[in-house]
C-alpha positions in Angstrom: -73.1 24.1 -0.1 -69.6 22.9 -0.9 -69.3 19.1 -0.9 -66.3 18.8 1.4 -67.6 21.2 3.9 -70.9 19.3 3.9 -69.0 16.1 4.6 -67.2 17.7 7.5 -70.5 18.8 8.9 -71.9 15.3 8.8 -68.7 13.9 10.3 -68.7 16.1 13.4 -72.5 15.9 13.6 -73.4 12.8 15.5 -72.4 9.3 16.5 -76.0 8.2 15.6 -77.0 6.9 19.1 -80.3 4.9 19.4 -81.5 6.8 22.4 -80.7 9.3 25.1 -79.2 6.7 27.5 -77.2 5.2 24.7 -75.9 8.6 23.8 -74.9 9.4 27.3 -73.1 6.0 27.6 -71.2 6.7 24.4 -69.9 10.1 25.5 -68.9 8.6 28.8 -66.8 6.0 27.0 -65.3 8.6 24.7 -64.4 10.8 27.6 -62.6 7.9 29.2 -60.7 7.3 25.9 -59.9 11.1 25.7 -58.4 11.1 29.1 -56.3 8.1 28.3 -55.0 9.7 25.1 -54.3 12.9 26.9 -52.3 11.0 29.6 -50.2 9.1 27.0 -49.5 12.3 25.2 -48.3 14.0 28.4 -45.8 11.1 28.9 -44.6 11.3 25.3 -44.0 15.1 25.0 -41.5 17.4 26.6 -43.0 19.5 29.5 -42.6 22.7 27.4 -44.5 21.2 24.4 -47.2 19.6 26.5 -47.8 22.9 28.2 -49.0 24.2 24.9 -51.2 21.2 24.3 -52.6 21.6 27.8 -53.6 25.2 27.2 -55.2 24.2 23.9 -57.1 21.4 25.6 -58.7 23.7 28.1 -59.9 25.9 25.3 -61.2 22.9 23.3 -63.3 21.7 26.3 -65.1 25.1 26.2 -65.5 24.8 22.5 -67.0 21.3 22.8 -69.5 22.5 25.4 -70.5 25.5 23.3 -70.9 23.4 20.1 -72.8 20.6 21.9 -75.2 22.6 24.0 -76.0 24.6 20.9 -77.6 21.5 19.5 -80.2 21.3 22.3 -82.4 23.8 20.4 -84.3 25.0 23.4 -84.5 21.5 25.0 -82.9 21.0 28.5 -79.3 20.3 27.6 -79.1 17.3 30.0 -82.0 15.6 28.2 -81.0 16.5 24.7 -79.8 13.4 22.7 -78.5 15.7 19.9 -76.3 17.5 22.5 -74.6 14.2 23.7 -74.3 12.9 20.1 -72.5 16.1 19.0 -70.2 15.9 22.1 -69.3 12.3 21.2 -68.5 13.1 17.6 -66.3 16.0 18.6 -64.5 13.9 21.2 -63.8 11.2 18.7 -62.1 13.8 16.4 -60.3 15.3 19.3 -58.7 11.9 20.2 -57.4 11.6 16.7 -56.0 15.2 17.0 -54.2 14.4 20.2 -52.7 11.2 18.8 -51.4 13.1 15.8 -48.9 14.9 18.0 -47.0 11.7 18.5 -46.6 11.1 14.7 -45.3 14.4 13.5 -41.9 12.9 12.8 -43.5 11.1 9.9 -44.3 14.3 8.1 -42.2 14.9 5.1 -42.6 18.4 3.6 -45.9 20.3 3.3 -48.1 17.6 1.9 -50.8 16.0 4.0 -53.9 16.7 6.1 -54.1 19.3 8.8 -56.8 20.0 11.4 -57.3 23.0 13.8 -59.4 20.8 16.1 -62.4 23.2 15.8 -63.9 22.4 12.4 -61.1 23.5 10.2 -59.5 21.1 7.7 -56.5 21.9 5.5 -55.4 19.5 2.8 -52.1 20.0 0.9 -51.4 17.9 -2.2 -48.0 17.7 -4.0 -48.0 16.9 -7.7 -44.5 16.9 -9.1 -42.9 20.1 -8.0 -46.3 21.9 -7.5 -48.4 22.1 -4.4 -52.2 22.5 -4.2 -54.4 23.2 -1.2 -58.0 22.9 -0.1 -59.1 24.7 3.1 -62.6 23.9 4.4 -64.2 25.0 7.6 -67.5 24.4 9.5 -67.9 26.8 12.4 -70.3 27.2 15.3 -73.5 25.5 16.4 -75.2 27.0 13.3 -72.6 25.4 11.0 -71.4 28.3 8.9 -69.1 27.0 6.3 -66.2 28.2 4.1 -63.9 26.8 1.4 -60.9 28.1 -0.5 -58.5 26.3 -2.7 -55.8 26.6 -5.3 -52.1 26.4 -6.1 -49.7 27.3 -3.4 -46.4 29.1 -3.7 -44.0 27.7 -1.1 -40.7 29.2 0.2 -39.3 27.2 3.1 -41.6 27.5 6.1 -44.0 29.9 4.3 -46.7 29.2 1.7 -48.8 31.8 0.0 -51.9 32.0 -2.2 -53.7 34.9 -4.0 -57.0 35.1 -5.8 -59.8 37.5 -6.3 -63.5 36.8 -5.7 -66.0 37.8 -8.4 -67.1 41.4 -7.8 -64.4 42.2 -5.4 -61.9 45.1 -5.9 -59.3 43.7 -3.6 -57.5 40.4 -3.9 -57.8 37.6 -1.3 -54.5 36.5 0.3 -53.8 33.4 2.3 -50.5 33.0 4.1 -49.5 29.7 5.8 -46.5 29.8 8.2 -45.0 26.7 9.9 -44.5 27.4 13.6 -40.9 27.4 14.7 -41.7 25.8 18.1 -43.9 23.1 16.6 -42.8 21.7 13.2 -45.9 20.2 11.7 -48.2 22.9 13.0 -49.2 25.7 10.6 -50.6 29.1 11.3 -53.1 30.3 8.7 -53.5 34.0 8.1 -56.3 35.1 5.6 -56.7 38.6 4.2 -59.9 39.8 2.6 -61.3 36.3 2.5 -64.9 37.0 3.6 -66.3 36.2 0.2 -65.3 32.6 0.6 -67.0 31.8 3.9 -70.2 32.4 5.9 -70.7 35.3 8.2 -69.6 33.4 11.3 -67.1 31.2 9.7 -63.3 31.9 9.5 -60.1 30.4 8.2 -57.7 31.7 10.8 -56.2 29.2 13.1 -53.4 26.9 14.0 -53.6 23.6 12.0 -51.8 20.4 13.1 -50.5 17.9 10.6 -52.6 14.7 11.2 -51.3 12.4 8.5 -50.8 11.7 4.8 -53.7 12.0 2.4 -54.8 8.8 0.6 -54.8 8.8 -3.2 -58.7 8.9 -3.1 -58.6 12.0 -0.7 -56.1 13.7 -3.0 -58.3 13.1 -6.0 -61.4 14.4 -4.2 -59.6 17.5 -3.0 -58.2 18.3 -6.5 -61.7 17.9 -7.9 -63.0 20.4 -5.4 -60.2 22.8 -6.1 -61.1 22.8 -9.8 -64.6 24.0 -8.9 -63.2 27.0 -7.1 
C-alpha cells in the first residue's frame, strides 16, 4: 500500500473517541462548527459562487453518510462508535475545505495542496522552472486507494502528464484544467489510469487549492514520486 494513501486513510479514519457517547458528543460539536464555517463562507462569497458551494455541500452530506454508515459493519448504525468517529473525521476535514475558499487569493501559480473533499489529495511542487505532482486517493467505505505522480507539463491553465504502466499497451494520460469560474479549483481528467488505483478508486474530480505545502510535505511528496 502506498505510504501517502495509507496516511490519508488514517487521517480520515477516526477521531479516536473513548466511547460511544463521547463519539456522539464529538460529532455534535463538529456539526456545530461545520454550520458556523458554512455560514461565514456564505457571507464572504458572492451569491453565484456560494450557489456552487451549496450544491457541493449537499452532495458532500450524502457522501459523509455513505462513508460513515459503511463503518458500522453490520452493527446498528446509531450504536456504532466507528460510524460516529468516521463522521467526525470527515467533518473536520470538510471544515478545512470550506475555510480554504476564503484564502484562494493567496494562491500563486500551480504549486500547493489541493483537495476534492472526498478522499482525493493533489500536491503540486515547483522546483526551479519545473513542476511535479503527486495525486493520492482513498475512496469508499472499503478504502480503495490509488496514487500517481511525476513531472507536469504546464501551459497556462492546463497541466498534462503522460506515463505507461508496466504491461500496458496504451499510455496513461492525466490532464489538469483550472476552472475559469473558480481560479484555484482544478478539474482532473484521467485517461487509461486504472493500473494506478483500486477497482473502486478513481482520480477524476474537482480539486480545490487548500494552501501551500510545507518544506517537509514537499520532501515527502517528491520521495513518493521517485518510487512511482
